[in-house]
N, C-alpha and C positions, 0 to 999 in steps of 0.2 A: 546510386542508391537513393531511394525515395526515402523522406523523412516524414514521420507520424508523431501524433501528439500522442502523450502516455500521462495519463492522470491516476496519482496512487495517493492514497492516504498515507502518511507515515507519521510518527512521534517528532513532536517539535522539536525535542533536543535533537534528533536524528538530522533533520532539516537544518538545525543551526550548524551542526558539525559538517555537513554537506555545504553548506554555504561559505564557512570557513575555509573548509579545502578548497574551494573553487577561488575565493579570493586570494589564497596562499599561492596559487598556481596561476592566477591571472587568466582565470577562465570564466566564461558565466555558468549560471547552476544548472543550465542544460546539457552544456560540454563534459562539463565535471560529472554530471549524473551518468552520462551515455559512455565515459572513459571509465570510470569504477565498475558499470555493469558488464563491459564488454570484458574488465581484468578478472572479473568474480566468475565470469563465464569460462574465461581460459582456465584460472584456478580449477573449477569443478570438471571440465574436461581432461585436464592432466591428472587429477584424481580418482579419474575411474568411476564417477558418483554417477550413479542412474536417476533419470526422471522421476521413478518412486522414490528414490530417496528423499528428493526434495519437495515433491508434488503435495500439499498440503489440502487440496479440494475433498479428498475424503476423509477430512478429520471431521468428528462431531462436535457440536458446540453444545453447551448445556444451554437448554431454552425453557425458562420458565412462563406459563401460562400468565396471561394479564389477570390483575386482579379485579374483583367486581367494581371496586372504585376508580381503577385506569379504565375499563371498558365503559363507564357511564362518562367519565372526562372524553374518550374518544368520540363517544356518541354525540356530545354536546357540541364539540369541534365538527364534526360532521353535518350536523344538523345546522350550523351557522353558515357552511358554505354554501347551503341549498339555496 
């Protein structure tokens, strides 16, 4: 089995919970994360959950346009880069 790197952004509280779990089970963070992910997939496979039930790629986020003040600040930053 090939090993790959997975970079994810998670809440700090969740990371601490994961770190404690790894420590209690004498595992490193990577091993504990892999183990928990595998068990989560086993549970969803057993529960007859479809991909559509857990896929959040098609959810819409509320997006607010930049204010004139923010646009001005962005232009200023971009100008400094040149």
